[in-house]
Z-matrix of the N, CA and C atoms (Angstrom, degrees):
N
C 1 1.447
C 2 1.528 1 108.94
N 3 1.332 2 116.51 1 138.19
C 4 1.454 3 123.05 2 177.44
C 5 1.516 4 108.80 3 -107.63
N 6 1.320 5 117.92 4 138.51
C 7 1.470 6 120.34 5 178.56
C 8 1.517 7 109.73 6 -139.89
N 9 1.313 8 115.06 7 139.17
C 10 1.457 9 120.64 8 171.68
C 11 1.511 10 107.82 9 -137.09
N 12 1.317 11 116.17 10 159.96
C 13 1.467 12 120.92 11 -174.65
C 14 1.522 13 110.07 12 -140.60
N 15 1.330 14 115.41 13 147.53
C 16 1.469 15 121.80 14 174.70
C 17 1.523 16 107.69 15 -144.11
N 18 1.325 17 116.73 16 145.87
C 19 1.463 18 121.58 17 179.68
C 20 1.524 19 109.44 18 -133.21
N 21 1.341 20 115.47 19 137.28
C 22 1.463 21 121.49 20 175.78
C 23 1.516 22 108.92 21 -160.51
N 24 1.317 23 116.83 22 142.94
C 25 1.469 24 122.69 23 174.58
C 26 1.534 25 113.27 24 50.73
N 27 1.321 26 117.27 25 38.45
C 28 1.455 27 121.11 26 177.20
C 29 1.527 28 114.75 27 78.06
N 30 1.326 29 117.60 28 9.89
C 31 1.469 30 121.70 29 179.32
C 32 1.524 31 108.39 30 -118.63
N 33 1.326 32 115.92 31 131.74
C 34 1.455 33 121.33 32 176.59
C 35 1.521 34 108.38 33 -108.66
N 36 1.322 35 116.15 34 129.65
C 37 1.461 36 122.39 35 177.19
C 38 1.523 37 108.39 36 -110.92
N 39 1.321 38 116.05 37 135.69
C 40 1.468 39 121.49 38 177.44
C 41 1.518 40 108.83 39 -127.77
N 42 1.319 41 115.89 40 128.19
C 43 1.455 42 121.72 41 176.69
C 44 1.517 43 108.34 42 -107.28
N 45 1.317 44 116.79 43 128.14
C 46 1.458 45 121.73 44 177.30
C 47 1.524 46 109.23 45 -136.24
N 48 1.313 47 115.45 46 157.96
C 49 1.458 48 121.98 47 173.37
C 50 1.517 49 108.03 48 -124.49
N 51 1.321 50 115.31 49 129.59
C 52 1.453 51 121.02 50 174.84
C 53 1.526 52 107.52 51 -109.02
N 54 1.302 53 117.25 52 -174.25
C 55 1.467 54 120.41 53 176.96
C 56 1.520 55 111.35 54 -65.22
N 57 1.331 56 117.49 55 -26.86
C 58 1.460 57 121.20 56 -173.56
C 59 1.530 58 114.88 57 -105.66
N 60 1.342 59 117.73 58 -29.82
C 61 1.464 60 117.25 59 -174.04
C 62 1.517 61 114.04 60 -153.06
N 63 1.326 62 113.17 61 161.72
C 64 1.460 63 122.81 62 169.94
C 65 1.518 64 105.33 63 -93.03
N 66 1.307 65 118.10 64 134.55
C 67 1.453 66 121.37 65 -173.56
C 68 1.529 67 110.55 66 -134.64
N 69 1.324 68 115.33 67 125.79
C 70 1.459 69 122.38 68 175.66
C 71 1.519 70 106.98 69 -115.93
N 72 1.327 71 116.69 70 113.96
C 73 1.458 72 120.48 71 -178.78
C 74 1.524 73 109.73 72 -112.35
N 75 1.324 74 114.51 73 145.58
C 76 1.454 75 122.31 74 178.78
C 77 1.516 76 108.55 75 -121.49
N 78 1.326 77 115.96 76 136.30
C 79 1.454 78 120.85 77 177.41
C 80 1.521 79 108.82 78 -128.28
N 81 1.336 80 115.28 79 115.69
C 82 1.453 81 121.53 80 176.38
C 83 1.513 82 109.55 81 -100.99
N 84 1.310 83 116.71 82 -170.76
C 85 1.463 84 120.62 83 -178.82
C 86 1.522 85 112.22 84 -67.70
N 87 1.337 86 117.54 85 -34.79
C 88 1.469 87 120.03 86 -175.32
C 89 1.524 88 114.07 87 -126.53
N 90 1.327 89 118.60 88 -3.13
C 91 1.466 90 119.25 89 -177.98
C 92 1.524 91 111.32 90 -151.94
N 93 1.327 92 114.89 91 169.95
C 94 1.456 93 122.14 92 179.09
C 95 1.518 94 109.74 93 -134.38
N 96 1.320 95 115.69 94 164.15
C 97 1.461 96 122.49 95 175.00
C 98 1.520 97 107.21 96 -154.62
N 99 1.319 98 116.01 97 156.61
C 100 1.464 99 120.38 98 179.08
C 101 1.520 100 109.75 99 -143.40
N 102 1.333 101 114.87 100 146.41
C 103 1.457 102 122.38 101 174.01
C 104 1.515 103 106.43 102 -123.76
N 105 1.340 104 116.35 103 126.98
C 106 1.467 105 120.91 104 -177.05
C 107 1.524 106 110.34 105 -124.75
N 108 1.323 107 115.70 106 148.65
C 109 1.460 108 123.05 107 176.59
C 110 1.520 109 107.12 108 -145.00
N 111 1.336 110 117.03 109 152.21
C 112 1.454 111 117.44 110 179.03
C 113 1.522 112 109.92 111 -62.06
N 114 1.309 113 116.52 112 158.40
C 115 1.460 114 121.52 113 -172.97
C 116 1.529 115 112.02 114 -64.87
N 117 1.329 116 117.56 115 -25.07
C 118 1.456 117 120.30 116 177.80
C 119 1.525 118 111.52 117 -73.27
N 120 1.335 119 117.68 118 -19.41
C 121 1.445 120 122.15 119 174.86
C 122 1.512 121 115.76 120 80.31
N 123 1.336 122 118.43 121 20.41
C 124 1.457 123 118.73 122 -179.29
C 125 1.521 124 114.01 123 -116.57
N 126 1.298 125 119.79 124 -6.47
C 127 1.465 126 122.46 125 -177.81
C 128 1.526 127 110.79 126 -88.27
N 129 1.329 128 114.94 127 167.53
C 130 1.461 129 120.45 128 177.09
C 131 1.525 130 110.15 129 -61.50
N 132 1.320 131 115.58 130 154.20
C 133 1.457 132 121.86 131 177.92
C 134 1.518 133 109.47 132 -84.68
N 135 1.315 134 116.87 133 136.64
C 136 1.460 135 122.46 134 178.36
C 137 1.520 136 108.98 135 -106.82
N 138 1.320 137 116.78 136 128.64
C 139 1.463 138 120.76 137 176.42
C 140 1.521 139 108.09 138 -100.00
N 141 1.330 140 115.19 139 132.12
C 142 1.462 141 122.78 140 -179.30
C 143 1.529 142 108.92 141 -130.47
N 144 1.328 143 117.19 142 159.10
C 145 1.465 144 118.89 143 176.43
C 146 1.533 145 112.41 144 -73.85
N 147 1.325 146 116.65 145 -17.91
C 148 1.466 147 122.70 146 177.60
C 149 1.525 148 107.54 147 -157.37
N 150 1.330 149 117.00 148 170.91
C 151 1.461 150 120.87 149 -176.93
C 152 1.524 151 112.55 150 -56.87
N 153 1.319 152 116.76 151 -38.14
C 154 1.463 153 120.24 152 -178.28
C 155 1.524 154 112.84 153 -107.69
N 156 1.334 155 116.79 154 14.14
C 157 1.466 156 121.54 155 -179.76
C 158 1.517 157 112.40 156 -78.89
N 159 1.324 158 115.06 157 171.50
C 160 1.461 159 121.55 158 177.89
C 161 1.519 160 110.05 159 -73.14
N 162 1.306 161 115.78 160 144.88
C 163 1.460 162 122.16 161 178.16
C 164 1.522 163 110.32 162 -62.23
N 165 1.331 164 116.37 163 132.25
C 166 1.464 165 121.75 164 178.19
C 167 1.527 166 111.40 165 -97.98
N 168 1.335 167 116.57 166 -38.53
C 169 1.461 168 121.28 167 -175.51
C 170 1.527 169 108.95 168 -163.23
N 171 1.351 170 115.91 169 159.05
C 172 1.471 171 121.58 170 174.87
C 173 1.520 172 109.33 171 -120.32
N 174 1.339 173 114.72 172 145.82
C 175 1.460 174 121.33 173 -179.57
C 176 1.524 175 110.00 174 -138.91
N 177 1.343 176 116.51 175 148.33
C 178 1.461 177 121.42 176 172.48
C 179 1.521 178 110.24 177 -79.19
N 180 1.325 179 116.23 178 -41.34
C 181 1.456 180 120.52 179 -173.88
C 182 1.515 181 113.82 180 -96.09
N 183 1.320 182 115.23 181 142.45
C 184 1.456 183 121.95 182 178.68
C 185 1.522 184 110.59 183 -63.94
N 186 1.343 185 116.96 184 -37.16
C 187 1.461 186 119.83 185 -178.88
C 188 1.521 187 112.02 186 -62.70
N 189 1.324 188 117.75 187 -38.78
C 190 1.467 189 120.72 188 178.37
C 191 1.528 190 111.15 189 -69.28
N 192 1.324 191 116.95 190 -38.18
C 193 1.466 192 120.54 191 176.71
C 194 1.527 193 110.37 192 -65.15
N 195 1.332 194 116.81 193 -40.02
C 196 1.470 195 120.22 194 177.11
C 197 1.523 196 111.10 195 -64.79
N 198 1.336 197 117.30 196 -37.73
C 199 1.467 198 120.41 197 176.73
C 200 1.526 199 110.49 198 -58.16
N 201 1.327 200 116.39 199 -45.84
C 202 1.464 201 121.06 200 -178.37
C 203 1.534 202 110.06 201 -67.25
N 204 1.329 203 117.23 202 -43.56
C 205 1.464 204 120.53 203 178.86
C 206 1.529 205 110.09 204 -60.67
N 207 1.321 206 116.62 205 -42.02
C 208 1.469 207 120.56 206 179.11
C 209 1.522 208 110.72 207 -62.53
N 210 1.327 209 116.30 208 -39.44
C 211 1.468 210 120.25 209 177.85
C 212 1.526 211 110.73 210 -61.33
N 213 1.332 212 116.70 211 -42.22
C 214 1.469 213 120.51 212 178.40
C 215 1.531 214 111.40 213 -63.52
N 216 1.330 215 116.20 214 -31.30
C 217 1.468 216 121.52 215 -179.00
C 218 1.521 217 112.91 216 -89.61
N 219 1.322 218 117.12 217 -6.74
C 220 1.453 219 120.78 218 179.90
C 221 1.518 220 113.73 219 71.69
N 222 1.331 221 116.34 220 36.74
C 223 1.461 222 120.90 221 -179.73
C 224 1.517 223 108.99 222 -140.10
N 225 1.310 224 116.99 223 -176.58
C 226 1.462 225 120.83 224 176.99
C 227 1.530 226 109.39 225 -97.73
N 228 1.322 227 117.59 226 151.92
C 229 1.467 228 121.03 227 -177.16
C 230 1.529 229 113.58 228 -58.90
N 231 1.323 230 117.98 229 -33.04
C 232 1.457 231 119.98 230 -178.86
C 233 1.527 232 112.84 231 -71.69
N 234 1.313 233 117.77 232 -8.26
C 235 1.469 234 121.43 233 177.48
C 236 1.531 235 111.93 234 -95.10
N 237 1.339 236 117.18 235 -5.54
C 238 1.465 237 120.22 236 -179.82
C 239 1.524 238 110.40 237 -80.51
N 240 1.319 239 117.34 238 126.22
C 241 1.467 240 119.38 239 174.65
C 242 1.532 241 108.53 240 -76.16
N 243 1.321 242 116.75 241 137.46
C 244 1.471 243 120.92 242 178.68
C 245 1.518 244 107.76 243 -125.35
N 246 1.333 245 117.24 244 113.37
C 247 1.461 246 119.56 245 176.70
C 248 1.529 247 110.62 246 -58.82
N 249 1.325 248 117.20 247 145.55
C 250 1.459 249 121.89 248 -177.30
C 251 1.530 250 113.00 249 -53.53
N 252 1.316 251 118.06 250 -36.35
C 253 1.461 252 121.08 251 -178.53
C 254 1.514 253 113.03 252 -65.27
N 255 1.337 254 118.10 253 -20.27
C 256 1.457 255 122.07 254 -178.69
C 257 1.519 256 112.84 255 -97.96
N 258 1.301 257 118.92 256 -5.01
C 259 1.466 258 122.80 257 -173.17
C 260 1.525 259 113.93 258 -62.05
N 261 1.318 260 118.43 259 -21.61
C 262 1.464 261 121.05 260 -177.60
C 263 1.526 262 113.33 261 -99.61
N 264 1.327 263 117.89 262 15.17
C 265 1.459 264 119.82 263 178.42
C 266 1.530 265 109.62 264 -70.35
N 267 1.310 266 116.75 265 151.80
C 268 1.459 267 122.15 266 -179.00
C 269 1.509 268 110.97 267 106.81
N 270 1.320 269 114.36 268 172.84
C 271 1.471 270 118.83 269 -176.58
C 272 1.514 271 111.29 270 -101.41
C-alpha cells in the first residue's frame, strides 16, 4: 500500500491505494469526505462522506469530485490539499 499526506487550512488529505481502489480522504475540523477510484485508475470517481461511507455521487472529472468534497467539508475546492500521488485521479 502507498500513502501520502498533505495538510493546509486545517484540512488533512491522505492518499492510499488498496487492492481494490485509490482513495483520497479529507479530514477537516468537523467533517470528512472521500474520493475513490478503481485501482486501475480508469473508472469514474466516487464521492463519499468518509472512506467507508456510502457513495453520494460519481464524477468523470477530478475537479468536479473535489468541488463536491469541498462542499461536504464546508470549504472551497482551492483550499483542499491534494497529495501529488492523487493529482492524476479522474478520467
